[in-house]
LUMMI-916819 format. One line per 3 residues: number of its first residue (from 1); for each residue x, y, z of N, C-alpha, C. Coordinates in Angstrom, 2 decimals, always signed. Layout:
NUM) X/Y/Z/X/Y/Z/X/Y/Z | ...
//
This chain:
1) +112.15/+87.83/+90.97/+112.62/+87.50/+92.29/+111.61/+88.02/+93.31 | +111.30/+87.20/+94.30/+110.40/+87.61/+95.39/+111.19/+88.49/+96.35 | +110.58/+89.59/+96.76/+111.23/+90.52/+97.67/+111.15/+90.00/+99.11
4) +112.19/+90.26/+99.88/+112.23/+89.81/+101.27/+111.86/+90.94/+102.22 | +111.94/+90.65/+103.52/+111.55/+91.61/+104.54/+112.33/+92.92/+104.46 | +113.62/+92.84/+104.18/+114.43/+94.06/+104.09/+113.99/+94.94/+102.92
7) +113.61/+94.30/+101.82/+113.12/+95.06/+100.66/+111.79/+95.73/+100.99 | +110.91/+95.02/+101.69/+109.64/+95.63/+102.11/+109.89/+96.83/+103.00 | +110.79/+96.69/+103.95/+111.06/+97.79/+104.87/+111.63/+99.00/+104.15
10) +112.38/+98.78/+103.07/+112.94/+99.92/+102.33/+111.95/+100.53/+101.34 | +110.99/+99.74/+100.85/+110.05/+100.22/+99.83/+108.66/+100.56/+100.34 | +108.22/+99.87/+101.35/+106.79/+99.84/+101.69/+106.18/+101.17/+102.07
13) +106.94/+102.05/+102.68/+106.34/+103.33/+103.06/+105.92/+104.14/+101.85 | +106.47/+103.83/+100.67/+106.10/+104.58/+99.48/+104.99/+103.92/+98.67 | +104.69/+102.63/+98.91/+103.64/+102.02/+98.10/+102.54/+101.33/+98.90
16) +102.64/+101.22/+100.20/+101.55/+100.69/+101.03/+101.19/+101.77/+102.04 | +99.95/+102.25/+101.97/+99.53/+103.37/+102.80/+98.25/+102.99/+103.54 | +98.21/+102.99/+104.86/+99.33/+103.22/+105.76/+100.23/+101.98/+105.85
19) +101.48/+102.20/+106.17/+102.47/+101.12/+106.29/+102.69/+100.80/+107.76 | +102.62/+99.50/+108.09/+102.85/+99.03/+109.46/+104.04/+98.07/+109.45 | +105.21/+98.46/+109.96/+106.38/+97.57/+109.97/+106.11/+96.23/+110.66
22) +105.22/+96.20/+111.65/+104.93/+94.94/+112.36/+104.25/+93.91/+111.45 | +103.70/+94.34/+110.31/+103.02/+93.43/+109.38/+103.96/+92.78/+108.37 | +105.26/+93.14/+108.42/+106.22/+92.57/+107.49/+106.61/+91.17/+107.95
25) +106.53/+90.21/+107.01/+106.92/+88.82/+107.22/+108.23/+88.58/+106.47 | +108.82/+87.38/+106.55/+110.08/+87.13/+105.85/+110.03/+87.41/+104.34 | +108.91/+87.07/+103.66/+108.82/+87.29/+102.21/+107.46/+87.84/+101.79
28) +106.76/+88.49/+102.70/+105.45/+89.07/+102.38/+105.12/+90.13/+103.43 | +104.00/+90.79/+103.19/+103.49/+91.74/+104.18/+102.00/+91.49/+104.34 | +101.52/+91.49/+105.58/+100.10/+91.32/+105.85/+99.35/+92.60/+105.53
31) +98.20/+92.44/+104.88/+97.27/+93.55/+104.65/+96.01/+93.25/+105.44 | +95.37/+94.29/+105.92/+94.22/+94.14/+106.82/+92.90/+94.38/+106.10 | +91.85/+93.91/+106.73/+90.50/+94.05/+106.19/+90.01/+95.48/+106.38
34) +89.44/+96.03/+105.32/+88.87/+97.38/+105.38/+87.50/+97.37/+106.03 | +86.80/+98.48/+105.95/+85.54/+98.67/+106.66/+84.28/+98.40/+105.84 | +84.41/+98.33/+104.51/+83.23/+98.31/+103.64/+83.04/+96.91/+103.04
37) +81.77/+96.50/+102.90/+81.46/+95.25/+102.20/+80.20/+95.44/+101.37 | +80.04/+94.54/+100.39/+78.85/+94.51/+99.54/+78.38/+93.07/+99.41 | +77.08/+92.92/+99.28/+76.44/+91.60/+99.15/+75.90/+91.47/+97.73
40) +76.05/+90.30/+97.08/+75.56/+90.15/+95.71/+74.05/+89.96/+95.63 | +73.49/+90.52/+94.57/+72.12/+90.24/+94.16/+72.21/+89.51/+92.82 | +71.10/+89.20/+92.19/+71.10/+88.44/+90.95/+71.99/+89.06/+89.88
43) +71.82/+90.33/+89.59/+72.62/+90.98/+88.55/+73.22/+92.30/+89.03 | +73.39/+92.46/+90.31/+73.94/+93.71/+90.82/+74.46/+93.47/+92.23 | +74.87/+94.53/+92.88/+75.42/+94.45/+94.24/+74.67/+95.40/+95.16
46) +74.68/+95.09/+96.42/+74.07/+95.96/+97.41/+74.83/+97.28/+97.45 | +74.24/+98.22/+98.09/+74.98/+99.46/+98.38/+76.12/+99.10/+99.32 | +77.11/+99.95/+99.49/+78.18/+99.65/+100.45/+77.66/+99.70/+101.89
49) +78.01/+98.70/+102.67/+77.71/+98.66/+104.09/+79.02/+98.79/+104.86 | +78.93/+99.28/+106.08/+80.12/+99.39/+106.93/+80.12/+98.29/+107.99 | +81.29/+97.65/+108.18/+81.42/+96.63/+109.22/+81.34/+97.32/+110.58
52) +80.52/+96.81/+111.45/+80.41/+97.37/+112.81/+81.54/+96.84/+113.67 | +81.69/+97.42/+114.85/+82.77/+97.02/+115.76/+82.66/+95.54/+116.16 | +81.45/+95.00/+116.21/+81.28/+93.59/+116.59/+81.58/+92.64/+115.42
55) +81.97/+93.18/+114.27/+82.39/+92.38/+113.13/+81.26/+92.06/+112.17 | +81.62/+91.44/+111.06/+80.66/+91.00/+110.05/+80.52/+89.50/+110.17 | +79.30/+89.05/+110.41/+79.03/+87.62/+110.53/+78.68/+87.08/+109.15
58) +79.53/+86.16/+108.67/+79.27/+85.50/+107.39/+78.61/+84.16/+107.65 | +77.42/+83.96/+107.09/+76.73/+82.67/+107.23/+77.44/+81.62/+106.38 | +77.20/+80.37/+106.66/+77.75/+79.28/+105.86/+77.36/+79.48/+104.39
61) +78.33/+79.44/+103.49/+78.08/+79.60/+102.06/+77.93/+81.03/+101.59 | +77.97/+82.00/+102.48/+77.77/+83.40/+102.09/+79.00/+83.95/+101.39 | +78.78/+84.74/+100.33/+79.81/+85.39/+99.54/+79.66/+86.89/+99.69
64) +80.78/+87.61/+99.86/+80.77/+89.07/+99.96/+81.99/+89.64/+99.24 | +81.86/+90.89/+98.83/+83.01/+91.67/+98.38/+83.47/+92.53/+99.54 | +84.77/+92.51/+99.80/+85.35/+93.36/+100.85/+86.58/+94.01/+100.25
67) +87.42/+94.61/+101.05/+88.61/+95.26/+100.52/+89.68/+95.36/+101.59 | +90.90/+95.65/+101.13/+91.98/+95.87/+102.08/+91.85/+97.27/+102.67 | +92.25/+97.40/+103.90/+92.31/+98.70/+104.55/+93.37/+99.57/+103.88
70) +94.49/+98.96/+103.56/+95.60/+99.68/+102.96/+95.33/+100.01/+101.50 | +95.88/+101.13/+101.06/+95.86/+101.52/+99.66/+97.24/+101.18/+99.08 | +97.26/+100.63/+97.89/+98.50/+100.22/+97.23/+98.82/+101.19/+96.11
73) +100.08/+101.56/+95.99/+100.59/+102.32/+94.84/+101.74/+101.49/+94.27 | +101.38/+100.52/+93.40/+102.37/+99.56/+92.91/+103.37/+100.25/+91.98 | +104.65/+100.17/+92.34/+105.67/+100.75/+91.45/+105.66/+100.05/+90.09
76) +106.10/+100.75/+89.06/+106.07/+100.20/+87.70/+107.10/+99.10/+87.49 | +108.03/+98.94/+88.40/+109.05/+97.89/+88.30/+108.78/+96.73/+89.28 | +107.53/+96.65/+89.77/+107.13/+95.55/+90.65/+105.73/+95.06/+90.27
79) +105.45/+93.81/+90.57/+104.11/+93.23/+90.50/+103.92/+92.49/+91.83 | +102.69/+92.13/+92.15/+102.44/+91.47/+93.42/+101.29/+90.47/+93.27 | +101.20/+89.62/+94.26/+100.13/+88.65/+94.35/+99.66/+88.63/+95.80
82) +98.35/+88.52/+96.02/+97.86/+88.37/+97.39/+97.32/+86.97/+97.59 | +97.52/+86.49/+98.80/+97.05/+85.18/+99.19/+96.43/+85.29/+100.58 | +95.35/+84.57/+100.79/+94.70/+84.60/+102.10/+95.65/+84.09/+103.18
85) +95.62/+84.72/+104.33/+96.42/+84.23/+105.46/+95.88/+82.86/+105.89 | +96.77/+81.97/+106.25/+96.36/+80.61/+106.61/+95.46/+80.60/+107.84 | +95.64/+81.53/+108.76/+94.78/+81.60/+109.95/+93.32/+81.82/+109.54
88) +93.10/+82.68/+108.56/+91.75/+82.94/+108.07/+91.21/+81.73/+107.30 | +92.05/+81.13/+106.48/+91.63/+79.96/+105.71/+91.23/+78.81/+106.62 | +91.90/+78.68/+107.75/+91.60/+77.58/+108.68/+90.27/+77.79/+109.40
91) +89.67/+78.97/+109.22/+88.33/+79.22/+109.75/+87.28/+78.98/+108.67 | +87.72/+78.44/+107.50/+86.78/+78.12/+106.43/+86.53/+79.25/+105.45 | +87.20/+80.37/+105.61/+87.04/+81.51/+104.71/+87.98/+81.31/+103.52
94) +87.49/+81.57/+102.33/+88.32/+81.46/+101.13/+88.31/+82.79/+100.39 | +89.46/+83.16/+99.85/+89.56/+84.29/+98.94/+89.63/+83.72/+97.53 | +88.70/+84.11/+96.68/+88.69/+83.63/+95.30/+89.82/+84.32/+94.55
97) +90.77/+83.58/+94.12/+92.08/+84.08/+93.69/+92.08/+85.04/+92.51 | +91.55/+86.19/+92.70/+91.68/+87.28/+91.74/+92.68/+88.26/+92.31 | +93.84/+87.74/+92.70/+94.76/+88.52/+93.52/+96.04/+88.96/+92.87
100) +96.08/+89.09/+91.54/+97.30/+89.59/+90.90/+97.24/+91.10/+90.80 | +98.34/+91.76/+91.11/+98.39/+93.22/+91.09/+99.46/+93.64/+90.09 | +99.03/+94.27/+89.02/+99.94/+94.68/+87.94/+100.77/+95.90/+88.31
103) +101.92/+96.06/+87.64/+102.69/+97.29/+87.79/+101.82/+98.50/+87.47 | +101.92/+99.53/+88.29/+101.16/+100.76/+88.06/+99.79/+100.81/+88.70 | +99.31/+99.70/+89.30/+98.00/+99.72/+89.95/+98.04/+100.65/+91.16
106) +96.94/+101.36/+91.36/+96.79/+102.18/+92.56/+95.37/+102.05/+93.07 | +95.23/+101.80/+94.37/+93.91/+101.72/+95.00/+93.90/+100.67/+96.10 | +92.73/+100.48/+96.68/+92.55/+99.39/+97.64/+92.27/+98.12/+96.84
109) +92.61/+96.98/+97.42/+92.41/+95.71/+96.73/+91.07/+95.12/+97.15 | +90.22/+94.84/+96.17/+88.94/+94.19/+96.45/+89.17/+92.71/+96.73 | +88.50/+92.21/+97.74/+88.61/+90.80/+98.15/+87.28/+90.12/+97.92
112) +87.32/+88.96/+97.28/+86.13/+88.16/+97.02/+86.16/+87.01/+98.02 | +85.33/+87.09/+99.06/+85.41/+86.13/+100.17/+84.14/+85.29/+100.28 | +84.33/+84.01/+100.62/+83.20/+83.11/+100.83/+83.48/+82.26/+102.08
115) +82.42/+81.99/+102.82/+82.53/+81.16/+104.02/+82.16/+79.72/+103.66 | +83.16/+78.84/+103.63/+82.93/+77.42/+103.34/+82.70/+76.61/+104.61 | +82.89/+77.21/+105.75/+82.68/+76.52/+107.02/+81.19/+76.25/+107.18
118) +80.78/+75.16/+107.81/+79.35/+74.90/+107.94/+78.68/+75.77/+109.01 | +79.45/+76.64/+109.62/+78.91/+77.52/+110.67/+79.26/+78.98/+110.34 | +78.55/+79.86/+110.99/+78.81/+81.29/+110.84/+80.23/+81.64/+111.29
121) +80.89/+82.54/+110.57/+82.22/+83.04/+110.94/+82.16/+84.56/+111.01 | +82.97/+85.14/+111.87/+82.98/+86.60/+112.03/+84.30/+87.16/+111.52 | +84.20/+88.20/+110.70/+85.37/+88.94/+110.22/+85.36/+90.32/+110.84
124) +86.53/+90.80/+111.23/+86.64/+92.09/+111.91/+87.45/+93.07/+111.06 | +86.96/+94.31/+110.98/+87.73/+95.32/+110.27/+89.10/+95.48/+110.94 | +90.08/+95.73/+110.11/+91.48/+95.95/+110.49/+92.22/+94.70/+110.91
127) +91.58/+93.50/+110.85/+92.33/+92.28/+111.16/+93.17/+91.90/+109.93 | +94.39/+91.37/+110.14/+95.18/+90.89/+109.00/+94.42/+89.77/+108.29 | +94.32/+89.88/+106.95/+93.51/+88.90/+106.21/+94.24/+88.29/+105.02
130) +95.09/+89.06/+104.35/+95.84/+88.54/+103.20/+97.31/+88.90/+103.35 | +98.14/+88.17/+102.59/+99.56/+88.48/+102.52/+99.87/+88.93/+101.10 | +100.61/+90.01/+100.97/+101.04/+90.51/+99.67/+102.47/+90.05/+99.45
133) +102.70/+89.36/+98.33/+104.03/+88.92/+97.93/+104.44/+89.81/+96.77 | +105.60/+90.43/+96.88/+106.08/+91.41/+95.91/+107.16/+90.80/+95.04 | +107.08/+91.04/+93.72/+108.05/+90.53/+92.76/+108.73/+91.69/+92.05
136) +110.00/+91.54/+91.76/+110.66/+92.47/+90.85/+110.13/+92.18/+89.45 | +109.98/+93.20/+88.64/+109.49/+93.01/+87.27/+110.17/+94.01/+86.35 | +110.34/+93.62/+85.10/+110.78/+94.58/+84.10/+109.63/+95.56/+83.89
139) +109.95/+96.79/+83.64/+108.88/+97.78/+83.42/+108.21/+97.47/+82.08 | +106.89/+97.16/+82.12/+106.18/+96.82/+80.88/+105.84/+98.08/+80.07 | +105.54/+97.89/+78.79/+105.10/+99.01/+77.95/+103.73/+99.51/+78.39
142) +102.85/+98.56/+78.76/+101.51/+98.90/+79.24/+101.49/+98.66/+80.74 | +101.19/+99.66/+81.51/+101.05/+99.50/+82.96/+99.58/+99.68/+83.32 | +99.22/+99.20/+84.50/+97.82/+99.19/+84.90/+97.22/+100.60/+84.94
145) +98.04/+101.58/+85.27/+97.52/+102.94/+85.32/+97.07/+103.43/+83.95 | +97.48/+102.75/+82.88/+97.05/+103.11/+81.52/+95.95/+102.18/+81.00 | +95.85/+100.95/+81.51/+94.95/+99.95/+80.92/+93.88/+99.40/+81.87
148) +94.00/+99.62/+83.17/+93.15/+98.92/+84.12/+91.79/+99.53/+84.36 | +90.80/+98.66/+84.56/+89.42/+99.10/+84.85/+89.24/+99.54/+86.30 | +90.10/+99.07/+87.20/+89.88/+99.31/+88.62/+90.88/+100.31/+89.21
151) +91.57/+101.04/+88.36/+92.56/+102.00/+88.83/+91.89/+103.02/+89.76 | +92.48/+103.21/+90.94/+91.97/+104.18/+91.91/+90.80/+103.70/+92.73 | +90.47/+102.40/+92.67/+89.29/+101.92/+93.40/+89.45/+102.09/+94.90
154) +88.35/+102.42/+95.53/+88.28/+102.56/+96.99/+87.09/+101.72/+97.43 | +87.29/+100.90/+98.46/+86.21/+100.08/+98.99/+86.00/+98.81/+98.19 | +84.94/+98.09/+98.49/+84.59/+96.83/+97.83/+84.00/+97.17/+96.47
157) +84.74/+96.92/+95.40/+84.36/+97.36/+94.07/+83.77/+96.22/+93.25 | +82.51/+96.34/+92.81/+81.88/+95.31/+91.96/+82.55/+95.25/+90.59 | +82.22/+94.22/+89.79/+82.76/+94.13/+88.44/+82.46/+95.39/+87.64
160) +83.44/+95.88/+86.89/+83.28/+97.16/+86.19/+82.12/+97.14/+85.20 | +81.84/+96.01/+84.55/+80.77/+96.00/+83.56/+79.39/+96.14/+84.22 | +79.27/+95.78/+85.50/+78.00/+95.95/+86.20/+77.83/+97.39/+86.66
163) +78.91/+98.06/+86.93/+78.83/+99.45/+87.38/+78.30/+100.36/+86.29 | +78.44/+99.98/+85.04/+78.04/+100.82/+83.91/+76.56/+100.68/+83.59 | +75.87/+99.69/+84.20/+74.44/+99.48/+83.92/+73.60/+100.57/+84.51
//
């Protein structure tokens, strides 16, 4: 079952940090863009860069790793999915749908963003960018805190197999 606004208001202060009640929607909660991004190279990623106050300008076709400002502590009896906000999508920005959050996950959510618009677009830190939809779930035998590669991630996190090189 998808959780509604009342469920978010009763649960969110314990699993979304920081929690902003104004970001609660009827069946989702908005998460904002964090401060760090990385640019891809052929077989690796740039060092982490910080978004300046004037925003990050994405050129047409440019791909970056970014992250949510909020840190998630997913309860073991819930799972979630993130989806790009339609306002952002209508500017030609796409989130590559790697947005499932398993029970037990903890950390910031890495966002894989690309600008499909034929013109430069600007993204600003702390602007609402994705919506988190929360589901009730049976508690699994294996939770992400026991099996996940990205547990505790902070910032824009590259693929785990590249980090080990």
